[in-house]
MOPAC internal coordinates of N, CA, C and O (Angstrom, degrees):
PM7 1SCF
backbone

  N    0.0000 0     0.00 0     0.00 0    0    0    0
  C    1.4578 1     0.00 0     0.00 0    1    0    0
  C    1.5187 1   108.63 1     0.00 0    2    1    0
  O    1.2310 1   121.00 1   -41.26 1    3    2    1
  N    1.3077 1   115.69 1   138.74 1    3    2    1
  C    1.4621 1   121.31 1   179.02 1    5    3    2
  C    1.5229 1   108.30 1  -134.57 1    6    5    3
  O    1.2310 1   121.07 1   -38.40 1    7    6    5
  N    1.3093 1   115.56 1   141.60 1    7    6    5
  C    1.4585 1   121.32 1   178.88 1    9    7    6
  C    1.5178 1   109.29 1  -112.20 1   10    9    7
  O    1.2310 1   120.81 1   -48.12 1   11   10    9
  N    1.3068 1   116.06 1   131.88 1   11   10    9
  C    1.4601 1   122.14 1   176.97 1   13   11   10
  C    1.5219 1   106.84 1  -121.43 1   14   13   11
  O    1.2310 1   120.47 1   -49.20 1   15   14   13
  N    1.3167 1   116.71 1   130.80 1   15   14   13
  C    1.4576 1   121.33 1   178.93 1   17   15   14
  C    1.5199 1   109.29 1  -105.52 1   18   17   15
  O    1.2310 1   120.96 1   -50.65 1   19   18   17
  N    1.3206 1   115.77 1   129.35 1   19   18   17
  C    1.4643 1   121.50 1   177.49 1   21   19   18
  C    1.5231 1   107.09 1  -124.64 1   22   21   19
  O    1.2310 1   120.60 1   -42.39 1   23   22   21
  N    1.3083 1   116.47 1   137.61 1   23   22   21
  C    1.4590 1   121.33 1  -179.91 1   25   23   22
  C    1.5251 1   109.44 1  -109.91 1   26   25   23
  O    1.2310 1   121.00 1   -48.42 1   27   26   25
  N    1.3293 1   115.69 1   131.58 1   27   26   25
  C    1.4572 1   121.24 1   175.59 1   29   27   26
  C    1.5231 1   106.51 1  -109.30 1   30   29   27
  O    1.2310 1   120.49 1   -64.95 1   31   30   29
  N    1.3178 1   116.67 1   115.05 1   31   30   29
  C    1.4640 1   120.15 1  -177.45 1   33   31   30
  C    1.5302 1   110.35 1   -80.28 1   34   33   31
  O    1.2310 1   121.25 1   -21.30 1   35   34   33
  N    1.3248 1   115.21 1   158.70 1   35   34   33
  C    1.4634 1   121.06 1   178.69 1   37   35   34
  C    1.5234 1   110.54 1   -57.83 1   38   37   35
  O    1.2310 1   120.29 1   139.04 1   39   38   37
  N    1.3387 1   117.04 1   -40.96 1   39   38   37
  C    1.4674 1   119.92 1  -178.15 1   41   39   38
  C    1.5315 1   111.82 1   -63.66 1   42   41   39
  O    1.2310 1   120.01 1   155.30 1   43   42   41
  N    1.3261 1   117.59 1   -24.70 1   43   42   41
  C    1.4640 1   120.88 1   178.52 1   45   43   42
  C    1.5315 1   112.22 1   -78.25 1   46   45   43
  O    1.2310 1   120.30 1   137.42 1   47   46   45
  N    1.3362 1   117.04 1   -42.58 1   47   46   45
  C    1.4647 1   118.28 1  -175.15 1   49   47   46
  C    1.5217 1   113.80 1   -94.24 1   50   49   47
  O    1.2310 1   119.36 1   162.09 1   51   50   49
  N    1.3227 1   118.83 1   -17.91 1   51   50   49
  C    1.4656 1   122.24 1  -175.84 1   53   51   50
  C    1.5316 1   113.32 1   -55.31 1   54   53   51
  O    1.2310 1   118.57 1   135.73 1   55   54   53
  N    1.3397 1   120.33 1   -44.27 1   55   54   53
  C    1.4696 1   118.64 1  -178.73 1   57   55   54
  C    1.5313 1   113.95 1   -64.61 1   58   57   55
  O    1.2310 1   119.95 1   164.64 1   59   58   57
  N    1.3220 1   117.71 1   -15.36 1   59   58   57
  C    1.4590 1   121.15 1  -175.03 1   61   59   58
  C    1.5298 1   113.63 1  -103.62 1   62   61   59
  O    1.2310 1   120.21 1   176.28 1   63   62   61
  N    1.3217 1   117.21 1    -3.72 1   63   62   61
  C    1.4632 1   120.19 1  -176.04 1   65   63   62
  C    1.5233 1   111.60 1   -86.62 1   66   65   63
  O    1.2310 1   119.45 1   134.71 1   67   66   65
  N    1.3213 1   118.66 1   -45.29 1   67   66   65
  C    1.4610 1   121.31 1  -177.58 1   69   67   66
  C    1.5131 1   110.30 1    62.84 1   70   69   67
  O    1.2310 1   120.26 1    44.50 1   71   70   69
  N    1.3336 1   117.11 1  -135.50 1   71   70   69
  C    1.4668 1   120.32 1  -179.73 1   73   71   70
  C    1.5270 1   111.48 1   -94.54 1   74   73   71
  O    1.2310 1   120.13 1  -169.46 1   75   74   73
  N    1.3112 1   117.35 1    10.54 1   75   74   73
  C    1.4583 1   120.63 1   178.04 1   77   75   74
  C    1.5162 1   109.73 1   -85.33 1   78   77   75
  O    1.2310 1   120.97 1   -20.79 1   79   78   77
  N    1.3103 1   115.75 1   159.21 1   79   78   77
  C    1.4612 1   120.01 1  -178.80 1   81   79   78
  C    1.5245 1   111.47 1  -115.01 1   82   81   79
  O    1.2310 1   120.88 1  -147.67 1   83   82   81
  N    1.3457 1   115.93 1    32.33 1   83   82   81
  C    1.4620 1   118.63 1  -178.51 1   85   83   82
  C    1.5263 1   111.19 1  -146.39 1   86   85   83
  O    1.2310 1   121.59 1   -25.73 1   87   86   85
  N    1.3089 1   114.56 1   154.27 1   87   86   85
  C    1.4583 1   122.75 1   173.45 1   89   87   86
  C    1.5173 1   107.86 1  -120.21 1   90   89   87
  O    1.2310 1   120.71 1   -34.50 1   91   90   89
  N    1.3103 1   116.24 1   145.50 1   91   90   89
  C    1.4605 1   120.31 1   173.20 1   93   91   90
  C    1.5254 1   106.60 1  -113.82 1   94   93   91
  O    1.2310 1   120.73 1   -64.17 1   95   94   93
  N    1.3198 1   116.21 1   115.83 1   95   94   93
  C    1.4544 1   121.90 1  -179.19 1   97   95   94
  C    1.5202 1   109.14 1  -105.69 1   98   97   95
  O    1.2310 1   120.62 1   -43.74 1   99   98   97
  N    1.3175 1   116.42 1   136.26 1   99   98   97
  C    1.4589 1   121.70 1   177.52 1  101   99   98
  C    1.5178 1   108.50 1  -127.51 1  102  101   99
  O    1.2310 1   120.88 1   -49.25 1  103  102  101
  N    1.3138 1   115.92 1   130.75 1  103  102  101
  C    1.4618 1   121.98 1   176.38 1  105  103  102
  C    1.5243 1   106.77 1  -118.12 1  106  105  103
  O    1.2310 1   120.70 1   -47.54 1  107  106  105
  N    1.3267 1   116.27 1   132.46 1  107  106  105
  C    1.4610 1   120.37 1   178.84 1  109  107  106
  C    1.5187 1   109.01 1  -135.56 1  110  109  107
  O    1.2310 1   121.17 1   -30.72 1  111  110  109
  N    1.2994 1   115.37 1   149.28 1  111  110  109
  C    1.4586 1   120.85 1   178.59 1  113  111  110
  C    1.5144 1   109.62 1  -155.43 1  114  113  111
  O    1.2310 1   120.76 1    -8.75 1  115  114  113
  N    1.3206 1   116.15 1   171.25 1  115  114  113
  C    1.4612 1   120.82 1  -179.95 1  117  115  114
  C    1.5223 1   109.52 1  -137.28 1  118  117  115
  O    1.2310 1   120.97 1   -35.65 1  119  118  117
  N    1.3248 1   115.76 1   144.35 1  119  118  117
  C    1.4631 1   122.30 1   175.65 1  121  119  118
  C    1.5286 1   106.65 1   -89.51 1  122  121  119
  O    1.2310 1   120.47 1   -62.31 1  123  122  121
  N    1.3376 1   116.71 1   117.69 1  123  122  121
  C    1.4646 1   120.29 1  -175.82 1  125  123  122
  C    1.5256 1   112.43 1   -60.67 1  126  125  123
  O    1.2310 1   120.16 1   137.36 1  127  126  125
  N    1.3123 1   117.30 1   -42.64 1  127  126  125
  C    1.4653 1   120.83 1  -175.56 1  129  127  126
  C    1.5275 1   113.21 1   -65.07 1  130  129  127
  O    1.2310 1   120.44 1   143.85 1  131  130  129
  N    1.3251 1   116.77 1   -36.15 1  131  130  129
  C    1.4706 1   120.07 1  -174.68 1  133  131  130
  C    1.5244 1   113.47 1  -110.41 1  134  133  131
  O    1.2310 1   120.42 1   163.60 1  135  134  133
  N    1.3176 1   116.80 1   -16.40 1  135  134  133
  C    1.4611 1   120.12 1  -176.29 1  137  135  134
  C    1.5178 1   112.95 1    77.49 1  138  137  135
  O    1.2310 1   120.54 1  -176.76 1  139  138  137
  N    1.3279 1   116.56 1     3.24 1  139  138  137
  C    1.4646 1   121.06 1  -179.47 1  141  139  138
  C    1.5276 1   110.02 1   -65.84 1  142  141  139
  O    1.2310 1   120.90 1   -46.42 1  143  142  141
  N    1.3157 1   115.89 1   133.58 1  143  142  141
  C    1.4607 1   121.86 1   178.71 1  145  143  142
  C    1.5233 1   108.52 1  -101.02 1  146  145  143
  O    1.2310 1   121.10 1   -46.91 1  147  146  145
  N    1.3182 1   115.50 1   133.09 1  147  146  145
  C    1.4624 1   121.95 1   178.21 1  149  147  146
  C    1.5175 1   108.14 1  -117.16 1  150  149  147
  O    1.2310 1   120.41 1   -39.16 1  151  150  149
  N    1.3147 1   116.82 1   140.84 1  151  150  149
  C    1.4605 1   120.39 1   178.76 1  153  151  150
  C    1.5201 1   109.46 1  -148.74 1  154  153  151
  O    1.2310 1   121.37 1   -31.06 1  155  154  153
  N    1.3063 1   114.98 1   148.94 1  155  154  153
  C    1.4693 1   121.50 1   177.84 1  157  155  154
  C    1.5187 1   107.75 1  -146.35 1  158  157  155
  O    1.2310 1   120.99 1   -40.16 1  159  158  157
  N    1.3277 1   115.71 1   139.84 1  159  158  157
  C    1.4552 1   121.10 1  -179.97 1  161  159  158
  C    1.5251 1   108.78 1  -120.16 1  162  161  159
  O    1.2310 1   120.82 1   -37.44 1  163  162  161
  N    1.3185 1   116.04 1   142.56 1  163  162  161
  C    1.4601 1   121.21 1  -179.71 1  165  163  162
  C    1.5188 1   108.97 1  -137.93 1  166  165  163
  O    1.2310 1   120.85 1   -49.51 1  167  166  165
  N    1.3187 1   115.99 1   130.49 1  167  166  165
  C    1.4707 1   120.98 1   175.01 1  169  167  166
  C    1.5214 1   107.02 1   -99.87 1  170  169  167
  O    1.2310 1   120.97 1   -54.77 1  171  170  169
  N    1.3280 1   115.75 1   125.23 1  171  170  169
  C    1.4632 1   122.19 1  -176.84 1  173  171  170
  C    1.5198 1   108.59 1  -114.12 1  174  173  171
  O    1.2310 1   120.81 1   -57.51 1  175  174  173
  N    1.3184 1   116.06 1   122.49 1  175  174  173
  C    1.4723 1   120.45 1   176.82 1  177  175  174
  C    1.5191 1   108.43 1   -85.70 1  178  177  175
  O    1.2310 1   120.99 1   -53.30 1  179  178  177
  N    1.3336 1   115.71 1   126.70 1  179  178  177
  C    1.4620 1   121.06 1   178.52 1  181  179  178
  C    1.5229 1   109.27 1   -82.60 1  182  181  179
  O    1.2310 1   120.60 1   -41.49 1  183  182  181
  N    1.2925 1   116.46 1   138.51 1  183  182  181
  C    1.4630 1   121.08 1  -179.92 1  185  183  182
  C    1.5236 1   109.85 1   -81.64 1  186  185  183
  O    1.2310 1   120.91 1   -47.86 1  187  186  185
  N    1.3073 1   115.86 1   132.14 1  187  186  185
  C    1.4599 1   120.85 1   175.81 1  189  187  186
  C    1.5252 1   108.16 1   -97.13 1  190  189  187
  O    1.2310 1   120.48 1   -27.64 1  191  190  189
  N    1.3288 1   116.69 1   152.36 1  191  190  189
  C    1.4718 1   118.48 1  -177.37 1  193  191  190
  C    1.5269 1   111.74 1   -66.66 1  194  193  191
  O    1.2310 1   121.66 1   -31.85 1  195  194  193
  N    1.3113 1   114.43 1   148.15 1  195  194  193
  C    1.4645 1   120.92 1   176.26 1  197  195  194
  C    1.5284 1   109.21 1   -76.63 1  198  197  195
  O    1.2310 1   120.73 1   -35.94 1  199  198  197
  N    1.3148 1   116.20 1   144.06 1  199  198  197
  C    1.4631 1   121.98 1   172.69 1  201  199  198
  C    1.5207 1   107.65 1  -102.77 1  202  201  199
  O    1.2310 1   120.67 1   -45.23 1  203  202  201
  N    1.3290 1   116.32 1   134.77 1  203  202  201
  C    1.4580 1   121.50 1   176.21 1  205  203  202
  C    1.5243 1   107.95 1  -113.33 1  206  205  203
  O    1.2310 1   120.44 1   -55.23 1  207  206  205
  N    1.3274 1   116.75 1   124.77 1  207  206  205
  C    1.4653 1   122.17 1   178.44 1  209  207  206
  C    1.5218 1   108.90 1  -109.10 1  210  209  207
  O    1.2310 1   120.92 1   -48.85 1  211  210  209
  N    1.3416 1   115.85 1   131.15 1  211  210  209
  C    1.4625 1   121.20 1   179.50 1  213  211  210
  C    1.5234 1   109.19 1  -134.25 1  214  213  211
  O    1.2310 1   120.30 1   -52.56 1  215  214  213
  N    1.3376 1   117.02 1   127.44 1  215  214  213
  C    1.4665 1   120.35 1   173.45 1  217  215  214
  C    1.5212 1   108.30 1   -72.23 1  218  217  215
  O    1.2310 1   120.31 1   -48.03 1  219  218  217
  N    1.3344 1   117.01 1   131.97 1  219  218  217
  C    1.4637 1   121.29 1  -179.18 1  221  219  218
  C    1.5204 1   112.34 1   -99.36 1  222  221  219
  O    1.2310 1   120.68 1  -168.85 1  223  222  221
  N    1.2962 1   116.31 1    11.15 1  223  222  221
  C    1.4607 1   120.83 1   178.46 1  225  223  222
  C    1.5151 1   108.68 1  -166.83 1  226  225  223
  O    1.2310 1   120.78 1    -1.27 1  227  226  225
  N    1.3282 1   116.12 1   178.73 1  227  226  225
  C    1.4639 1   119.23 1   179.91 1  229  227  226
  C    1.5324 1   110.84 1   -71.92 1  230  229  227
  O    1.2310 1   120.73 1   -36.97 1  231  230  229
  N    1.3140 1   116.21 1   143.03 1  231  230  229
  C    1.4619 1   121.84 1   176.53 1  233  231  230
  C    1.5228 1   107.93 1   -90.27 1  234  233  231
  O    1.2310 1   121.05 1   -74.60 1  235  234  233
  N    1.3330 1   115.60 1   105.40 1  235  234  233
  C    1.4624 1   121.74 1  -177.12 1  237  235  234
  C    1.5256 1   108.24 1  -118.17 1  238  237  235
  O    1.2310 1   120.67 1   -47.09 1  239  238  237
  N    1.3247 1   116.33 1   132.91 1  239  238  237
  C    1.4598 1   121.04 1  -179.92 1  241  239  238
  C    1.5218 1   109.88 1   -55.70 1  242  241  239
  O    1.2310 1   120.70 1   -47.49 1  243  242  241
  N    1.3344 1   116.26 1   132.51 1  243  242  241
  C    1.4580 1   121.57 1   177.23 1  245  243  242
  C    1.5183 1   114.01 1    84.49 1  246  245  243
  O    1.2310 1   119.64 1   178.69 1  247  246  245
  N    1.3248 1   118.29 1    -1.31 1  247  246  245
  C    1.4672 1   120.62 1  -179.84 1  249  247  246
  C    1.5274 1   110.29 1  -122.64 1  250  249  247
  O    1.2310 1   121.83 1   -28.93 1  251  250  249
  N    1.3313 1   114.11 1   151.07 1  251  250  249
  C    1.4598 1   119.26 1   175.87 1  253  251  250
  C    1.5174 1   109.82 1   -70.37 1  254  253  251
  O    1.2310 1   121.19 1   -28.55 1  255  254  253
  N    1.3128 1   115.33 1   151.45 1  255  254  253
  C    1.4575 1   120.39 1   174.33 1  257  255  254
  C    1.5332 1   107.39 1  -135.14 1  258  257  255
  O    1.2310 1   120.28 1   -55.10 1  259  258  257
  N    1.3226 1   117.07 1   124.90 1  259  258  257
  C    1.4675 1   118.52 1   178.40 1  261  259  258
  C    1.5286 1   110.89 1   -73.17 1  262  261  259
  O    1.2310 1   121.26 1   -39.28 1  263  262  261
  N    1.3239 1   115.20 1   140.72 1  263  262  261
  C    1.4588 1   122.01 1   179.69 1  265  263  262
  C    1.5234 1   108.32 1  -124.12 1  266  265  263
  O    1.2310 1   121.04 1   -51.20 1  267  266  265
  N    1.3149 1   115.62 1   128.80 1  267  266  265
  C    1.4641 1   120.86 1   177.29 1  269  267  266
  C    1.5294 1   108.44 1   -94.86 1  270  269  267
  O    1.2310 1   120.65 1   -49.53 1  271  270  269
  N    1.3348 1   116.35 1   130.47 1  271  270  269
  C    1.4638 1   122.21 1   177.03 1  273  271  270
  C    1.5234 1   107.32 1  -113.97 1  274  273  271
  O    1.2310 1   120.58 1   -54.52 1  275  274  273
  N    1.3319 1   116.49 1   125.48 1  275  274  273
  C    1.4618 1   121.14 1  -178.08 1  277  275  274
  C    1.5273 1   109.02 1  -125.50 1  278  277  275
  O    1.2310 1   121.23 1   -45.93 1  279  278  277
  N    1.3194 1   115.25 1   134.07 1  279  278  277
  C    1.4602 1   120.53 1   171.18 1  281  279  278
  C    1.5165 1   107.86 1  -154.64 1  282  281  279
  O    1.2310 1   120.91 1   -19.21 1  283  282  281
  N    1.3078 1   115.87 1   160.79 1  283  282  281
  C    1.4630 1   120.60 1   179.82 1  285  283  282
  C    1.5221 1   108.68 1  -114.43 1  286  285  283
  O    1.2310 1   120.79 1   -52.42 1  287  286  285
  N    1.3196 1   116.10 1   127.58 1  287  286  285
  C    1.4586 1   121.88 1   176.88 1  289  287  286
  C    1.5287 1   108.13 1   -73.52 1  290  289  287
  O    1.2310 1   119.43 1   -65.40 1  291  290  289
  N    1.3406 1   118.70 1   114.60 1  291  290  289
  C    1.4623 1   120.62 1  -178.07 1  293  291  290
  C    1.5293 1   113.44 1   -82.54 1  294  293  291
  O    1.2310 1   120.63 1   175.30 1  295  294  293
  N    1.3243 1   116.41 1    -4.70 1  295  294  293
  C    1.4609 1   120.00 1  -175.47 1  297  295  294
  C    1.5232 1   111.70 1   -87.99 1  298  297  295
  O    1.2310 1   120.41 1   -27.68 1  299  298  297
  N    1.3269 1   116.82 1   152.32 1  299  298  297
  C    1.4645 1   120.52 1  -179.69 1  301  299  298
  C    1.5278 1   112.60 1   -83.37 1  302  301  299
  O    1.2310 1   120.33 1  -151.00 1  303  302  301
  N    1.3225 1   116.98 1    29.00 1  303  302  301
  C    1.4605 1   121.30 1   178.43 1  305  303  302
  C    1.5221 1   108.85 1  -147.06 1  306  305  303
  O    1.2310 1   121.19 1   -24.35 1  307  306  305
  N    1.3265 1   115.32 1   155.65 1  307  306  305
  C    1.4625 1   120.41 1  -178.67 1  309  307  306
  C    1.5278 1   110.33 1   -70.26 1  310  309  307
  O    1.2310 1   120.71 1   -32.62 1  311  310  309
  N    1.3265 1   116.24 1   147.38 1  311  310  309
  C    1.4596 1   121.10 1   174.63 1  313  311  310
  C    1.5209 1   108.98 1   -73.32 1  314  313  311
  O    1.2310 1   120.29 1   -43.16 1  315  314  313
  N    1.3196 1   117.04 1   136.84 1  315  314  313
  C    1.4619 1   121.37 1   174.92 1  317  315  314
  C    1.5213 1   107.78 1  -133.46 1  318  317  315
  O    1.2310 1   120.84 1   -37.28 1  319  318  317
  N    1.3028 1   115.99 1   142.72 1  319  318  317
  C    1.4578 1   120.44 1   178.78 1  321  319  318
  C    1.5173 1   113.91 1    67.65 1  322  321  319
  O    1.2310 1   119.95 1  -158.07 1  323  322  321
  N    1.3237 1   117.70 1    21.93 1  323  322  321
  C    1.4639 1   121.22 1  -178.83 1  325  323  322
  C    1.5250 1   110.17 1   -95.93 1  326  325  323
  O    1.2310 1   120.84 1   -28.61 1  327  326  325
  N    1.3230 1   116.00 1   151.39 1  327  326  325
  C    1.4598 1   120.17 1   175.75 1  329  327  326
  C    1.5221 1   108.81 1  -149.78 1  330  329  327
  O    1.2310 1   121.42 1   -22.35 1  331  330  329
  N    1.3194 1   114.89 1   157.65 1  331  330  329
  C    1.4628 1   122.42 1   175.24 1  333  331  330
  C    1.5188 1   107.52 1  -117.03 1  334  333  331
  O    1.2310 1   120.66 1   -34.14 1  335  334  333
  N    1.3203 1   116.35 1   145.86 1  335  334  333
  C    1.4603 1   121.08 1   177.42 1  337  335  334
  C    1.5172 1   107.56 1  -138.75 1  338  337  335
  O    1.2310 1   120.73 1   -50.71 1  339  338  337
  N    1.3121 1   116.20 1   129.29 1  339  338  337
  C    1.4597 1   120.54 1   179.35 1  341  339  338
  C    1.5210 1   108.57 1   -99.78 1  342  341  339
  O    1.2310 1   121.19 1   -46.07 1  343  342  341
  N    1.3159 1   115.32 1   133.93 1  343  342  341
  C    1.4572 1   121.30 1   177.97 1  345  343  342
  C    1.5162 1   108.73 1  -129.22 1  346  345  343
  O    1.2310 1   120.83 1   -24.67 1  347  346  345
  N    1.3066 1   116.03 1   155.33 1  347  346  345
  C    1.4503 1   119.59 1   177.28 1  349  347  346
  C    1.5124 1   110.88 1   171.71 1  350  349  347
  O    1.2310 1   121.32 1    -5.46 1  351  350  349
  N    1.3262 1   115.08 1   174.54 1  351  350  349
  C    1.4588 1   120.80 1   179.58 1  353  351  350
  C    1.5197 1   109.55 1   -60.38 1  354  353  351
  O    1.2310 1   120.62 1   -50.90 1  355  354  353
  N    1.3137 1   116.42 1   129.10 1  355  354  353
  C    1.4545 1   121.05 1   176.86 1  357  355  354
  C    1.5171 1   114.08 1    87.90 1  358  357  355
  O    1.2310 1   119.78 1   173.02 1  359  358  357
  N    1.3182 1   118.03 1    -6.98 1  359  358  357
  C    1.4670 1   120.14 1   176.51 1  361  359  358
  C    1.5193 1   105.89 1   -92.82 1  362  361  359
  O    1.2310 1   121.25 1   -79.26 1  363  362  361
  N    1.3421 1   115.21 1   100.74 1  363  362  361
  C    1.4583 1   120.32 1  -171.09 1  365  363  362
  C    1.5268 1   112.93 1   -72.11 1  366  365  363
  O    1.2310 1   120.14 1   140.19 1  367  366  365
  N    1.2991 1   117.33 1   -39.81 1  367  366  365
  C    1.4614 1   120.38 1  -174.97 1  369  367  366
  C    1.5248 1   109.14 1  -137.82 1  370  369  367
  O    1.2310 1   119.94 1   -94.25 1  371  370  369
  N    1.3358 1   117.72 1    85.75 1  371  370  369
  C    1.4621 1   119.23 1  -178.13 1  373  371  370
  C    1.5221 1   111.22 1   -63.91 1  374  373  371
  O    1.2310 1   121.09 1   -44.03 1  375  374  373
  N    1.3236 1   115.52 1   135.97 1  375  374  373
  C    1.4618 1   120.80 1  -179.80 1  377  375  374
  C    1.5241 1   108.83 1  -108.36 1  378  377  375
  O    1.2310 1   120.37 1   -52.83 1  379  378  377
  N    1.3352 1   116.89 1   127.17 1  379  378  377
  C    1.4671 1   118.32 1   177.45 1  381  379  378
  C    1.5238 1   111.14 1   -70.37 1  382  381  379
  O    1.2310 1   120.88 1   -33.23 1  383  382  381
  N    1.3153 1   115.91 1   146.77 1  383  382  381
  C    1.4609 1   122.60 1   176.05 1  385  383  382
  C    1.5201 1   106.75 1  -112.25 1  386  385  383
  O    1.2310 1   120.58 1   -60.39 1  387  386  385
  N    1.3279 1   116.50 1   119.61 1  387  386  385
  C    1.4628 1   120.55 1   179.24 1  389  387  386
  C    1.5113 1   110.18 1   -74.85 1  390  389  387
  O    1.2310 1   121.03 1   -36.00 1  391  390  389
  N    1.3264 1   115.63 1   144.00 1  391  390  389
  C    1.4629 1   120.85 1   178.19 1  393  391  390
  C    1.5076 1   110.05 1  -102.64 1  394  393  391
  O    1.2310 1   120.10 1   180.00 1  395  394  393

């Protein structure tokens, strides 16, 4: 048995991900003596950052309450064209917040 480690950098797979949260990896090889071809496919789900919501004041009926949203961008590049939108019961017209 032999183990080979291969690294796939973000810059290599980033152009192929788009808005999907998964990668499909395929490894193929051949046995020289027999000509037998071996292949294996693996689907890898990419982890998205967790969002943390915190009320910054008391929640009182009929009054606004500020909500803090925290997350960490795991990518080695700045977010562009991103927005957050809060939805919920009683929120008639959610407004997106640009980041």
